TORFI-174432 format. One record per residue (C-alpha): residue number from 1; residue in one letter; x, y, z. Coordinates in steps of 0.5 Angstrom, whole numbers, always signed. Each point is the difference from the previous one (the first is absolute). Example, Ala and Ser with C-alpha at 12.3 -4.5 7.8 and 13.67 -1.06 7.14 Angstrom:
+-----+---+-------+-------+-------+
:   k : r :     x :     y :     z :
+-----+---+-------+-------+-------+
:   1 : A :   +25 :    -9 :   +16 :
:   2 : S :    +2 :    +7 :    -2 :
+-----+---+-------+-------+-------+
END
This chain:
+-----+---+-------+-------+-------+
:   k : r :     x :     y :     z :
+-----+---+-------+-------+-------+
:   1 : M :    +5 :    +5 :    +7 :
:   2 : P :    +7 :    +2 :    +5 :
:   3 : E :    +4 :    +4 :    -4 :
:   4 : I :    +8 :    +3 :    +1 :
:   5 : A :    -2 :    +4 :    +6 :
:   6 : E :    -4 :    -6 :    +4 :
:   7 : I :    +5 :    -5 :    -2 :
:   8 : A :    +4 :    +6 :    +3 :
:   9 : R :    -3 :    -1 :    +6 :
:  10 : T :    +0 :    -7 :    +0 :
:  11 : V :    +7 :    +0 :    +1 :
:  12 : H :    +1 :    +5 :    +5 :
:  13 : Y :    -4 :    -5 :    +3 :
:  14 : V :    +3 :    -6 :    -1 :
:  15 : R :    +7 :    +3 :    +2 :
:  16 : K :    -3 :    +2 :    +6 :
:  17 : H :    -2 :    -7 :    +3 :
:  18 : L :    +3 :    -5 :    -4 :
:  19 : V :    +7 :    +3 :    -4 :
:  20 : G :    +6 :    -4 :    +6 :
:  21 : K :    -6 :    -6 :    +2 :
:  22 : T :    +2 :    -7 :    -1 :
:  23 : I :    -8 :    -4 :    -2 :
:  24 : A :    -2 :    -5 :    +4 :
:  25 : S :    -6 :    -3 :    -2 :
:  26 : C :    -3 :    +2 :    -8 :
:  27 : T :    -6 :    -3 :    -2 :
:  28 : A :    -2 :    +0 :    -8 :
:  29 : L :    -6 :    -1 :    -3 :
:  30 : N :    +1 :    -4 :    -7 :
:  31 : D :    -3 :    +5 :    -4 :
:  32 : D :    +3 :    -2 :    -7 :
:  33 : K :    -3 :    +8 :    -3 :
:  34 : V :    +4 :    +3 :    +6 :
:  35 : F :    +6 :    -4 :    +1 :
:  36 : D :    +3 :    +1 :    -8 :
:  37 : A :    +2 :    -6 :    -1 :
:  38 : K :    +3 :    +3 :    -8 :
:  39 : Y :    +5 :    +2 :    +7 :
:  40 : Q :    +0 :    -7 :    +3 :
:  41 : T :    -3 :    +2 :    +5 :
:  42 : T :    -5 :    -4 :    +4 :
:  43 : G :    -3 :    +1 :    +7 :
:  44 : P :    +3 :    -6 :    +3 :
:  45 : Q :    +6 :    +2 :    -3 :
:  46 : F :    +1 :    +8 :    +2 :
:  47 : E :    -3 :    -3 :    +7 :
:  48 : K :    +7 :    -4 :    +0 :
:  49 : H :    +4 :    +6 :    -2 :
:  50 : M :    -3 :    +4 :    +6 :
:  51 : I :    +1 :    -4 :    +5 :
:  52 : N :    +6 :    +2 :    +3 :
:  53 : N :    +3 :    +5 :    -4 :
:  54 : T :    +1 :    +8 :    +3 :
:  55 : I :    -3 :    +5 :    -5 :
:  56 : K :    +6 :    +5 :    -1 :
:  57 : D :    -2 :    +5 :    -4 :
:  58 : V :    -7 :    +3 :    -3 :
:  59 : G :    +0 :    +3 :    -8 :
:  60 : Q :    -4 :    +4 :    -4 :
:  61 : Q :    -2 :    +0 :    -7 :
:  62 : G :    -6 :    +4 :    -3 :
:  63 : K :    -6 :    -5 :    +3 :
:  64 : Y :    +5 :    -5 :    +2 :
:  65 : F :    +3 :    -2 :    +6 :
:  66 : Y :    +5 :    -5 :    +1 :
:  67 : L :    +3 :    -3 :    +7 :
:  68 : I :    +8 :    -2 :    +0 :
:  69 : M :    +2 :    -6 :    +5 :
:  70 : S :    +6 :    -3 :    +3 :
:  71 : K :    +0 :    -6 :    -6 :
:  72 : P :    -3 :    +2 :    -8 :
:  73 : P :    -5 :    -1 :    -2 :
:  74 : H :    -4 :    +6 :    +1 :
:  75 : P :    -8 :    +2 :    +0 :
:  76 : V :    -1 :    +5 :    -5 :
:  77 : L :    -8 :    +1 :    +1 :
:  78 : H :    -5 :    +5 :    -3 :
:  79 : F :    -7 :    +1 :    +4 :
:  80 : G :    -4 :    +0 :    -6 :
:  81 : M :    -7 :    +5 :    +0 :
:  82 : S :    -2 :    -2 :    +8 :
:  83 : G :    +5 :    -4 :    +3 :
:  84 : W :    +4 :    +3 :    +7 :
:  85 : L :    +5 :    -3 :    +5 :
:  86 : K :    -3 :    +0 :    +6 :
:  87 : Y :    +3 :    +1 :    +9 :
:  88 : K :    -4 :    -3 :    +5 :
:  89 : N :    +2 :    +6 :    +5 :
:  90 : E :    +0 :    +6 :    -5 :
:  91 : H :    -6 :    +3 :    -5 :
:  92 : T :    +5 :    +1 :    -6 :
:  93 : Y :    -5 :    +1 :    -6 :
:  94 : Y :    +1 :    +6 :    -4 :
:  95 : Y :    -9 :    +1 :    +2 :
:  96 : Q :    +0 :    +2 :    +7 :
:  97 : P :    -7 :    -3 :    +4 :
:  98 : K :    -5 :    +6 :    +2 :
:  99 : E :    +0 :    -1 :    +8 :
: 100 : G :    -4 :    -5 :    +2 :
: 101 : E :    -1 :    -2 :    -6 :
: 102 : T :    +7 :    -6 :    +2 :
: 103 : E :    -2 :    -7 :    +3 :
: 104 : P :    +4 :    -6 :    +2 :
: 105 : E :    +3 :    -3 :    -6 :
: 106 : E :    +0 :    -8 :    -1 :
: 107 : W :    +8 :    -2 :    -1 :
: 108 : P :    +2 :    -2 :    -4 :
: 109 : A :    -3 :    +6 :    -4 :
: 110 : K :    -6 :    -2 :    -5 :
: 111 : Y :    +3 :    -3 :    -7 :
: 112 : W :    +7 :    -1 :    +3 :
: 113 : K :    +5 :    -3 :    -5 :
: 114 : F :    +6 :    -1 :    +5 :
: 115 : H :    +1 :    +2 :    +6 :
: 116 : L :    +6 :    +0 :    +5 :
: 117 : E :    +4 :    +1 :    +6 :
: 118 : T :    +6 :    +3 :    +2 :
: 119 : K :    +5 :    -4 :    +5 :
: 120 : P :    -1 :    +7 :    +6 :
: 121 : A :    +7 :    +3 :    +1 :
: 122 : K :    +1 :    +1 :    +8 :
: 123 : G :    -4 :    +3 :    +4 :
: 124 : E :    -5 :    +1 :    -7 :
: 125 : E :    -7 :    -2 :    -1 :
: 126 : K :    +0 :    -5 :    -7 :
: 127 : V :    -3 :    +3 :    -5 :
: 128 : E :    -6 :    -3 :    -5 :
: 129 : A :    -2 :    +2 :    -7 :
: 130 : A :    -4 :    -1 :    -5 :
: 131 : F :    +0 :    +0 :    -8 :
: 132 : V :    -7 :    +1 :    -1 :
: 133 : D :    -4 :    +0 :    -8 :
: 134 : S :    -7 :    +0 :    +0 :
: 135 : R :    +0 :    +0 :    -8 :
: 136 : R :    +6 :    -5 :    -1 :
: 137 : F :    +4 :    +5 :    -5 :
: 138 : A :    +6 :    +0 :    +5 :
: 139 : R :    +6 :    -3 :    -3 :
: 140 : I :    +5 :    -3 :    +4 :
: 141 : K :    +6 :    -2 :    -4 :
: 142 : L :    +7 :    -3 :    +3 :
: 143 : V :    +6 :    +4 :    -4 :
: 144 : D :    +7 :    -5 :    +1 :
: 145 : C :    +6 :    +5 :    -1 :
: 146 : P :    +4 :    +4 :    +5 :
: 147 : G :    -4 :    +5 :    +5 :
: 148 : D :    +3 :    +6 :    -4 :
: 149 : Q :    -1 :    -3 :    -7 :
: 150 : I :    -7 :    -1 :    +1 :
: 151 : R :    -2 :    +6 :    -4 :
: 152 : Q :    +4 :    -3 :    -6 :
: 153 : H :    -5 :    -6 :    +0 :
: 154 : K :    -7 :    -1 :    -3 :
: 155 : P :    -5 :    +3 :    +2 :
: 156 : L :    +3 :    +6 :    +2 :
: 157 : S :    +5 :    +0 :    -5 :
: 158 : E :    -7 :    +1 :    -5 :
: 159 : N :    -2 :    +7 :    +3 :
: 160 : G :    +2 :    +6 :    -1 :
: 161 : P :    +4 :    +4 :    +6 :
: 162 : D :    -5 :    +3 :    +6 :
: 163 : P :    +1 :    +7 :    +0 :
: 164 : V :    +1 :    +2 :    +7 :
: 165 : I :    +5 :    -7 :    +2 :
: 166 : D :    +4 :    +2 :    -8 :
: 167 : K :    -2 :    +7 :    +0 :
: 168 : D :    +7 :    +1 :    -2 :
: 169 : K :    -1 :    -4 :    -7 :
: 170 : V :    -8 :    +3 :    -1 :
: 171 : T :    +4 :    +6 :    -3 :
: 172 : V :    -3 :    +6 :    -5 :
: 173 : E :    +4 :    -3 :    -5 :
: 174 : W :    -3 :    -7 :    +1 :
: 175 : L :    -7 :    +2 :    +1 :
: 176 : K :    +2 :    +4 :    -6 :
: 177 : Q :    +2 :    -6 :    -4 :
: 178 : K :    -6 :    -4 :    +3 :
: 179 : C :    -5 :    +5 :    -3 :
: 180 : H :    +2 :    +1 :    -8 :
: 181 : S :    +1 :    -7 :    +0 :
: 182 : K :    -8 :    -2 :    +2 :
: 183 : K :    -6 :    +1 :    -4 :
: 184 : V :    -5 :    -1 :    +5 :
: 185 : P :    -4 :    +3 :    +5 :
: 186 : I :    +6 :    +5 :    +5 :
: 187 : K :    -4 :    -4 :    +7 :
: 188 : A :    +0 :    -7 :    -4 :
: 189 : M :    +8 :    +0 :    +0 :
: 190 : L :    +0 :    +3 :    +7 :
: 191 : L :    -5 :    -6 :    +3 :
: 192 : D :    +5 :    -6 :    -5 :
: 193 : Q :    +4 :    -3 :    +5 :
: 194 : A :    +6 :    -1 :    -5 :
: 195 : N :    +1 :    +7 :    -2 :
: 196 : I :    +0 :    +3 :    +8 :
: 197 : S :    -2 :    -4 :    +6 :
: 198 : G :    -5 :    +1 :    +6 :
: 199 : I :    -5 :    +5 :    -3 :
: 200 : G :    -7 :    -2 :    -1 :
: 201 : N :    -8 :    +3 :    -1 :
: 202 : W :    +0 :    +5 :    +6 :
: 203 : V :    +8 :    +2 :    -1 :
: 204 : G :    +0 :    +1 :    -7 :
: 205 : D :    -6 :    +5 :    +1 :
: 206 : E :    +3 :    +3 :    +4 :
: 207 : I :    +6 :    +2 :    -4 :
: 208 : M :    -4 :    +2 :    -5 :
: 209 : F :    -4 :    +3 :    +4 :
: 210 : N :    +7 :    +4 :    +4 :
: 211 : A :    +3 :    +1 :    -9 :
: 212 : R :    -7 :    +3 :    -1 :
: 213 : M :    +0 :    -5 :    -6 :
: 214 : H :    -5 :    -4 :    -3 :
: 215 : P :    +1 :    -8 :    +1 :
: 216 : E :    -3 :    -2 :    -7 :
: 217 : Q :    +6 :    +5 :    -4 :
: 218 : Y :    +4 :    -5 :    -4 :
: 219 : A :    +7 :    +0 :    +4 :
: 220 : N :    +4 :    +2 :    -7 :
: 221 : T :    -4 :    +7 :    -1 :
: 222 : L :    +2 :    +3 :    +6 :
: 223 : T :    +5 :    +6 :    +0 :
: 224 : D :    +7 :    +0 :    +3 :
: 225 : E :    -3 :    +5 :    +7 :
: 226 : Q :    -6 :    -6 :    +0 :
: 227 : I :    +5 :    -5 :    +1 :
: 228 : E :    +4 :    +4 :    +5 :
: 229 : Q :    -7 :    +2 :    +4 :
: 230 : L :    -1 :    -8 :    +0 :
: 231 : H :    +6 :    -1 :    +2 :
: 232 : K :    -1 :    +4 :    +6 :
: 233 : S :    -7 :    -3 :    +1 :
: 234 : I :    +2 :    -7 :    +1 :
: 235 : H :    +6 :    +2 :    +5 :
: 236 : Y :    -4 :    +4 :    +4 :
: 237 : V :    -7 :    -5 :    +1 :
: 238 : C :    +4 :    -6 :    +0 :
: 239 : G :    +5 :    +3 :    +5 :
: 240 : T :    -5 :    +4 :    +4 :
: 241 : A :    -5 :    -7 :    +1 :
: 242 : C :    +5 :    -4 :    +2 :
: 243 : E :    +4 :    +5 :    +5 :
: 244 : L :    -8 :    +0 :    +3 :
: 245 : L :    +0 :    -8 :    -1 :
: 246 : A :    -6 :    +0 :    -4 :
: 247 : D :    -5 :    +4 :    +6 :
: 248 : S :    -4 :    +4 :    -4 :
: 249 : E :    -3 :    +3 :    +7 :
: 250 : K :    +8 :    +5 :    -1 :
: 251 : F :    -1 :    +0 :    -7 :
: 252 : P :    +0 :    +7 :    -2 :
: 253 : D :    -7 :    +4 :    -1 :
: 254 : D :    +1 :    +1 :    -7 :
: 255 : W :    +1 :    -6 :    -2 :
: 256 : L :    -5 :    -3 :    -6 :
: 257 : F :    +0 :    -6 :    +6 :
: 258 : K :    -3 :    +3 :    +4 :
: 259 : H :    -8 :    +2 :    -4 :
: 260 : R :    +1 :    -5 :    -5 :
: 261 : W :    -4 :    -6 :    +3 :
: 262 : G :    -7 :    +3 :    +0 :
: 263 : K :    -1 :    -4 :    -6 :
: 264 : G :    -6 :    -3 :    +1 :
: 265 : K :    -4 :    +3 :    +6 :
: 266 : K :    -5 :    +5 :    +0 :
: 267 : D :    +3 :    +5 :    +6 :
: 268 : A :    +7 :    -1 :    -2 :
: 269 : T :    +5 :    +6 :    -3 :
: 270 : K :    +2 :    -1 :    -7 :
: 271 : T :    +2 :    +7 :    +0 :
: 272 : L :    +7 :    +3 :    +2 :
: 273 : P :    +0 :    +5 :    +6 :
: 274 : S :    +1 :    +6 :    -6 :
: 275 : G :    -7 :    -3 :    -3 :
: 276 : E :    +4 :    -4 :    -6 :
: 277 : K :    -4 :    -7 :    -2 :
: 278 : I :    +2 :    -7 :    +0 :
: 279 : L :    -1 :    -3 :    -6 :
: 280 : F :    +2 :    -8 :    -1 :
: 281 : L :    +2 :    -3 :    -7 :
: 282 : T :    +0 :    -7 :    -2 :
: 283 : V :    +5 :    -3 :    -5 :
: 284 : G :    +1 :    -7 :    +0 :
: 285 : G :    -4 :    -1 :    +7 :
: 286 : R :    +5 :    +4 :    +5 :
: 287 : T :    -4 :    +7 :    +3 :
: 288 : S :    +4 :    +6 :    +0 :
: 289 : A :    -1 :    +6 :    +5 :
: 290 : V :    +0 :    +7 :    -5 :
: 291 : V :    -1 :    +7 :    +1 :
: 292 : P :    -2 :    +2 :    -7 :
: 293 : S :    +1 :    +8 :    +2 :
: 294 : L :    +7 :    -2 :    +2 :
: 295 : Q :    +3 :    -5 :    -3 :
: 296 : K :    +0 :    +2 :    -8 :
: 297 : K :    +1 :    -4 :    -6 :
: 298 : T :    +5 :    +2 :    -4 :
: 299 : G :    +1 :    -6 :    -5 :
: 300 : P :    -3 :    -5 :    -3 :
: 301 : V :    -4 :    -5 :    +6 :
: 302 : A :    -1 :    -8 :    -1 :
: 303 : K :    -8 :    +0 :    -4 :
: 304 : D :    -2 :    -5 :    +4 :
: 305 : M :    -2 :    +5 :    +6 :
: 306 : D :    -6 :    -1 :    +3 :
: 307 : E :    -2 :    +8 :    +4 :
: 308 : A :    -5 :    -2 :    +6 :
: 309 : E :    -4 :    +7 :    +0 :
: 310 : D :    -4 :    -1 :    +7 :
: 311 : P :    +5 :    -4 :    +4 :
: 312 : D :    -5 :    -2 :    +4 :
: 313 : A :    -2 :    -5 :    -5 :
: 314 : E :    +8 :    -4 :    +1 :
: 315 : Q :    +1 :    -5 :    +5 :
: 316 : E :    +5 :    -1 :    +4 :
: 317 : D :    +7 :    -1 :    -3 :
: 318 : E :    +2 :    -8 :    -1 :
: 319 : K :    -7 :    -1 :    +3 :
: 320 : P :    -3 :    -6 :    -3 :
: 321 : K :    -6 :    +1 :    -5 :
: 322 : K :    -6 :    -4 :    +0 :
: 323 : T :    -2 :    -4 :    -6 :
: 324 : K :    -6 :    -3 :    -2 :
: 325 : G :    +0 :    -8 :    -1 :
: 326 : K :    -4 :    -3 :    -5 :
: 327 : G :    +2 :    -7 :    +4 :
: 328 : K :    -5 :    -3 :    +6 :
: 329 : L :    +3 :    +0 :    +7 :
: 330 : K :    +4 :    -6 :    +1 :
: 331 : N :    -3 :    -5 :    +5 :
: 332 : Q :    -7 :    +3 :    -1 :
: 333 : P :    -5 :    -4 :    -3 :
: 334 : E :    -5 :    +4 :    -7 :
: 335 : M :    -5 :    +3 :    +1 :
: 336 : N :    -6 :    +3 :    -3 :
: 337 : G :    -2 :    +7 :    +3 :
: 338 : T :    +1 :    -2 :    +7 :
: 339 : A :    +3 :    +2 :    +5 :
: 340 : A :    +7 :    -1 :    +0 :
: 341 : P :    +3 :    -2 :    +7 :
: 342 : A :    +4 :    +6 :    +4 :
: 343 : V :    +6 :    +2 :    -3 :
: 344 : N :    +5 :    +4 :    +5 :
: 345 : G :    -7 :    +1 :    +3 :
: 346 : K :    -3 :    +2 :    -5 :
: 347 : K :    -6 :    -2 :    -4 :
: 348 : R :    +0 :    -2 :    -8 :
: 349 : K :    -7 :    +0 :    -4 :
: 350 : V :    +2 :    -3 :    -7 :
: 351 : K :    -5 :    +2 :    -5 :
: 352 : E :    -4 :    -4 :    -5 :
: 353 : E :    +1 :    +4 :    -6 :
: 354 : E :    +7 :    +2 :    +0 :
: 355 : D :    +1 :    -8 :    +1 :
: 356 : Q :    -4 :    -1 :    -7 :
: 357 : V :    +2 :    +6 :    -4 :
: 358 : E :    +5 :    -5 :    -4 :
: 359 : E :    -6 :    -4 :    +0 :
: 360 : K :    -5 :    +4 :    -4 :
: 361 : K :    +5 :    +2 :    -5 :
: 362 : P :    +0 :    -6 :    -5 :
: 363 : A :    -7 :    +0 :    +2 :
: 364 : K :    -3 :    +3 :    -6 :
: 365 : P :    +4 :    -4 :    -6 :
: 366 : A :    -1 :    -7 :    +5 :
: 367 : K :    -9 :    +2 :    +0 :
: 368 : A :    +0 :    +2 :    -7 :
: 369 : M :    +5 :    -6 :    -3 :
: 370 : K :    -5 :    -4 :    +6 :
: 371 : K :    -7 :    +3 :    -5 :
: 372 : A :    +2 :    -2 :    -6 :
: 373 : K :    +2 :    -7 :    +2 :
: 374 : A :    -7 :    -1 :    +2 :
: 375 : D :    -3 :    +4 :    -6 :
: 376 : V :    +3 :    -6 :    -4 :
: 377 : K :    -3 :    -6 :    +5 :
: 378 : A :    -6 :    +3 :    -1 :
: 379 : K :    -1 :    +1 :    -7 :
: 380 : A :    +4 :    -7 :    -1 :
: 381 : E :    -7 :    -2 :    +5 :
: 382 : V :    -5 :    +3 :    -4 :
: 383 : N :    +4 :    -4 :    -6 :
: 384 : D :    -2 :    -7 :    +4 :
: 385 : G :    -6 :    +0 :    +2 :
: 386 : R :    +0 :    +0 :    +7 :
: 387 : R :    +0 :    +4 :    +6 :
: 388 : R :    +6 :    -2 :    +4 :
: 389 : S :    +1 :    +2 :    +8 :
: 390 : S :    +3 :    +5 :    +3 :
: 391 : R :    +3 :    -3 :    +5 :
: 392 : R :    +6 :    -4 :    +0 :
: 393 : S :    -1 :   -10 :    +1 :
: 394 : K :    +3 :    -1 :    +7 :
: 395 : A :    +5 :    -6 :    -2 :
+-----+---+-------+-------+-------+
END
């Protein structure tokens, strides 16, 4: 998920390519999941509002960024899990493709939710941009208010201060008050956007590592000295990542980020260069990278924590887990002991024994009951003095 640094990168490129430009055309899909109806925002409404409007400025609060238009309402955008704002003539994504891997991209870009073109000024070329989201967790809202008051309105007003934009608000005293009032794991407190904006999973782990704190220790058990160190780490990690525009190639070599991504890969590094082992903890479905030898527990920690002693056994962050379904394949006929049609290029075989497991369980009592009835019937026939055929007569 794009976090505070990735949004800072987006804001940088919006300022470079779009601020000061008038929108000549805009096409938006009527995706009622991405365009937020709670804010009276639909694809057609977004289109209508953007055309002939000018982007005067751009701003950020945590994982949100917003466009200040020449006339309201103003778009407030969130990338969700996998969204991005692409430009036709420049690669701006924070993962840089390896040399030789780039291919001409289709345009409008795949998974677009809206794409627009600017009116070129004299001597300039038009700019073409597209908001993309393959997983549809992104959100686009139109907020009707004066541009300089946008952060005083929902959704931004519901979130905490941005540690970079609002550095003067995120003080040591502010952080002490937050920690002392929260009986939750410290990392969970930082990831709660209502407390502080922009910190996600990898940034949270980097802050914990830099502060030498265990991520699952309760916030209200930290000493004032620990909170002061946490404050320094928040500003250092967030500030550095934003300054470098989320370009991980430029991150300091001693950052955990540089060494954590080998998880789940056989030949990957799972230790720091100094030899300390990196483990992965799962709490409430979220994975944390931790160096236990450096991040000591100095107080109570969350009880529902699973420690992965062998990082090889863990899967990549946010990678969907495979589940065994009991139902039939969609649009597939019933099969008994036969090979199923190819699925994703592989053949499946339905095992007859597995299909019959549930049928075999009730077989014993049913058989016993049938035998008992047969004995009663036989006795009745003997008493009757007649021999009866075991075959049924045809109707």
